[in-house]
N, C-alpha and C positions, 0 to 999 in steps of 0.2 A: 383659605390659608391665612396665616398671620403675616404681619409686616415683615418679620424675620424670615419667614418662608419665601415671601415674594422677593425679598432682597437676594436670597440665595439662588433662586431660580434665575433672576436677572444676571447675577454674577457669573454663573457657569456659562451663560450664553456668550460671555466676552472672552472666554478662554480659548487658546489656540489649539484645540484638541486635534483637529484634522491635520494641521501642520506637524504636530507631534507624531501622529500615527504615520504620516508619510516619512518623516525623518527616521523614526525607529524601525519601521518596516523595510526601509531601503538597505539596512545592514543585515546581512545573513546572520541569524543567531540560532542555527540548528544546535541541538543539545551538545553535540560533539565538536562544534566549531568554537573552540575556546577563545580564539582571537576575536571572532565576531561577538561572542558573548561579552568579552571584556570591553569592546567598543560600545555596545549597547548599555552595559552596566554603567559606564562613565557618563553617558548621556542621561540615563535615568537618575543617577546620583545628582547630576547638575540640576535636573528639573525638580526632583523631590527635595533638593536642598533649599528650595524656597519655603518649605515648611519649617516650623521651629522644631527643636528637639535634637537628638543625637543620631546621626546617620553614619552607617558604616557598610562597607562591602566586606562580607565575612566569608571565610572558608568553611564549607560544610563538612559533614562526616565522610569518611571513605566508603566506597561501595565496590563490590566485587563484580567481575564479569567472568563468565565461563565460556572459553573459546570452543570452537568446533572440535578441537583435539582433547578437550576436557581440562585444559590448563586454566587455573584460576588466577586472575590478575586484578590489580587495583585500578579502577577507573579514575581519571582526572575529571573534575567538574569545574564549571565556572563559579565565580563568587556569587553570593546571594546578597541582595540589598536588604538591610535591616534598619528601620527607623523607629525610634521611641520618642513619643511626645507626651508630656505631662503625665508621668506614671503615677502621680499622687492625686490626680483628679478623681472625683467621685464616680464617674461613669467611664469604664474602660472597655475599649473595643479592639478588635483585630481586623485588619484588612489585608488580604493576600492576593497575589497574582504571580504570573511567571513571565520571564523574558525570553525563554527559549521557544523554538518552533520545531516542527517535525521535518523541516526541509534542510537537508545537509548542504554543506558549502558547495558541493558539485551538482546540486539539483538544478534542473532546467528552469524551475519556476523561481525567478529572482526579481521580476519587475512589477511595477504598479501600473494599473490601467483604470482610468475613470470611464465608467460605462454610462450610456444614455439614460439608464433607468435610475440614476442617482446612487449607484453603488460604486465602491472602490474594490477592485480585484487585485489581490496581491498576497504574498506569503506572510502569514501572521497578522494580517490587518484586523481580522475579527478575533483570532485566537493567539495572543490576546493583546496586541499593542493598543487597540482601541480601548480595551478594558482598563489598561494602565492609565491612559489619558483621562478616561471617565473618573477613575479613582482620584487622580490628582486634582482634577477640577472640583470635584465634590469636597475634598479636604480643604482646598484653598477657600472655597465658599464658607465652609464651617469656621475657618480661622478668622474671617472678617465679621463673623456674626457675634452678637452679644452673649451667645451661649458657649463660646469657645472654651472659657475657663472651666466649664463643667465636664469637658470631654478630654479624656486621655486615650491614646491609641498607639498600637504598634502596627507597622507595615512590614510585611515580608514579601519580597519579590524574588522568587527563586529561579535558578538557572537549569533545573532538571525535571520540571513537572512532567514533560512529555515522555520521559522514560521512567516514571514511577516515583520521583522525588526521594530516591534513596539517600542522596546527600543532604537533603534539606528537611526531611520529615521531623527530625528531632528538634530542629530550630523552630519549625511551625508549632510543634506540640508545646515547647517551652513558652512561646509567645502567646499561646492560647490560654495559659493558666490564669485563672482569676478574671477572665473577660466575661462581660455581660452577654455579648453577642459578637458575631463575626460576619463579614461580607467578603466574598471572593468574586473575582471579576472575569470568570469565564463568560463567553458570549451567550446572550439570550437567543432564542430561536427567532427567525425573521419576523414572526407575528408578535414577538414580545413574550411568549410563553417561557417560564422559568423551569429549570430542573427541580423536581421535588425530591422524593426518596431516591436513593441510589443504592444499587447493589455494591458488593465489595469485589475485590480481585486478589488473586494470588498467582504469581508467576514462578515457575520452577524450571531449572535445568538439571536433569537427572543423568548422571554420568555412569555408564555401564562398562565395566572392564571384564572381558572374557579372556580367551586364550587363542592365539592364532595357530593354524595348522594348514597343511596342504589340503585343498578342497577335494582332490581326487585320491591321493595316496593314503592319507591318514585323517580323514575329516572327523572321525569319532574322538580323536585326541584333542580337537579344538573345542572351544566354548564360544558359540556365536553370539556376539554382543548385539548385533542387529536383531536377531530373533528374540532375544531377551527383552530388548527395548520395545519391540513391537508387541510382545505379549503383555508387557507392563502397560503400554498405551491402551490396548484393548480392555484390559481389566479396569484401569482407571476410568476409561470412557463409560464403562458400565455403571459407575457410581452416580452418574448424572441423575437429576430429578428436576421437576418443575421449578424447584428453588435453588438448583445448582447446575449451572452450565459447565461442561468440561470440554476443553478443546485441545487435543493433542495436535500441536501445530507443525512440528518438524522433528525428524530423526536425522541426525548427522553422524557420519562415520563410514566405515567400510573401506574397501579398496579394490584391488584386482579380483576378477571373478574366480581365480583359482586359489584364493586365500580365504580361510575362515576368518571373518572380521573379529578382532579382539577389542574393538572400541566402538562405542556409540553414545550419543548425547540426545536425550529426549527433551524437547521443549514443550511445555504444557501449561495451559492457562485454566484457572478455575474462576467462576463468577458466582459466589454465594450470595443469596438474597438476605441472609441473616446470620447471626453469630452461631446458631445451632448448626447451620450447614458448614460453617468453617470448621467446627469441631469434628463433624462427621467426615468431611473431606480430609482433614489432617490425619484422623485415625485410619482412614482408608489408605492414604499414602504410606503411612508407617507399616501397616499390615501387609499390603500388596507388594511393597518393595522387598520385605523379608521373604514373602512367599516366592516371588519371581527369582530372587537371588538363589534361594535354595533349589528351586526347580531346575534352573539352568546352570547351576554351579558357577555363578559369576559374582563379582562384587559390585555393589551399587552405592553411589554417593549422591545425596540429594542436596541441591543448592537452591535457595530461594525461600519465599515466605508469602503469607497472606499480608501484603504490605499495606493494603487499603481496606479497612473493614467496612461493612455496610453502613449506610447513612439513612436511618429511618426518619420519618416525620414524627418526632416525639412531642410532648406538650410544649416544651420550650421552643422547638423549631416551628410548631404550629403558630405560636404567638408572634414569632418574628415574621413569618410569611404573612400573617394577617396584618401586621404593621406595614409591611411593604405594600400590600394590597391597598391599605388605607391611604398611604402616601401617593400611590399611583392614581387613586380616585381623585385626590385633590388636584392632580395634574391633568385630569381627563384621560387617564390611561386605564385600560382594563388589564389587570394583572392576574394571570392564571399560572398554574404549574402542573406538571405531570411527572410521574416516575420515569426513570431512565436507567438503562443498564450500564451507562458509562460511569467512569470514576474520575475523581479529581482530588485536589487538596482539601476540599470540603469534607471528604470522608475522614481524613485525619483529624480535622478540627472537631467534627461531630463526635468522634471517638473520645475526645477529651471532655465531653459533657457540655460543650459550648454550642448554643443554637447558631446555625449558619444558613445563609442563603448564598449559594455559590455561583449564580449566573446573573450577577449584577452588572455585567459588561454591556457593551453596545449590542444592538441587534445585527445579526449576520448569519451566514450559513456556508455550507459546502466546505467546512473546515477540514483540514488534513488532505486537501485535494488542490489541484491547480485551478479549480473554480472558486476557491475561497473568496468570500466577498463580505464587505462591511456596508451596512445601510448608513450612509453618511449622516442623514438627518437625525439618526437616533443618538448621536453623540451628546448634544445638549439635553435631549429628553432623558437619557439614562443618567447623566450626571446630576440633573435636577432630582431624579428619583432617589439617588444615593444621598444627596445632600439633605433632602427632607427626611429620609429614614434616619440618618445620623442625628439630625436635630431633634426628631421625635424621641429617639432613645435618650438624648440628653435631658429632655423635658420630663419624660414620664417612665423611662425604662421599658421593661417588658411587662405590661399589666395583664 
């Protein structure tokens, strides 16, 4: 390592990352807990305000929600943190993370516990309050380096990643424009393995409207929405392939046993491995919806989209992963990665043509469960990895 590298590694070790994780995780910031998100956003704004540039808490786009009765409403979201530093510098990067968790305000999992194995158990400690602390420590180390003037960056910390980033995806896409590379701070696996290629995802709420009738006196005059929704679920499930997972997750609707149900909502998820499968799935949705509507004499309205496209390891991403691996080796870390079926904001960034490594956060595991844990010793380790990666990008770009 160079003297600049060694100084950055020493600097991140002085940062109060664990204390930040404890403070930020102690506040419930489930995606729908707007008060909790506002409180966390204020703390994050104060912490990231130590960096130069223009910081704002911004309102994102509106997003719709389809209720069990088929009613479409607009969802409120928390504000998103957006920081712009040196937009005219020769090397431009994007760093992203999220402040929300999957644990709602009334969830039983609300406390932090230090375990004897050196881990911290708590809601959002790995996913991703630790990642935010790692990001901040790395950027502060960069700011005191002699290379700081060469590096410009945008930071986006959104409040709705866990529910699909519908409010913030456009903000992330705008911030990605013109960037050399991006780092996202989802947690690495406990052994340090990173997520490589990712599939995409599409979530749909399909509203079926039939006609009610008495189930005994005149059932033939009714149009059974539950039957139509079930038929559609079976037909869509048959579209699956090794490159396309299809999961009909729920059918809502119906009522008393003596009434032909005139309403149903099918919730269904698609996981395409590539863009070809997105096109095939969308064509199947369009075709099968029309066929089922005609076969059952019902009307069908489709809500939703393929909101996160697949993220392949293209040549640019391969170079960025190789750079992270090189930086890890300089720190004595073995950096490996593997494909995953999960999705994150890295999918959105990759779709903009920007190379991204999206698991630059601390090591941890059991996320989205009450066993979620952070490996505390990984905080300075991963902050050093980020700082070196950013400095290398400033020095030589993506060769």
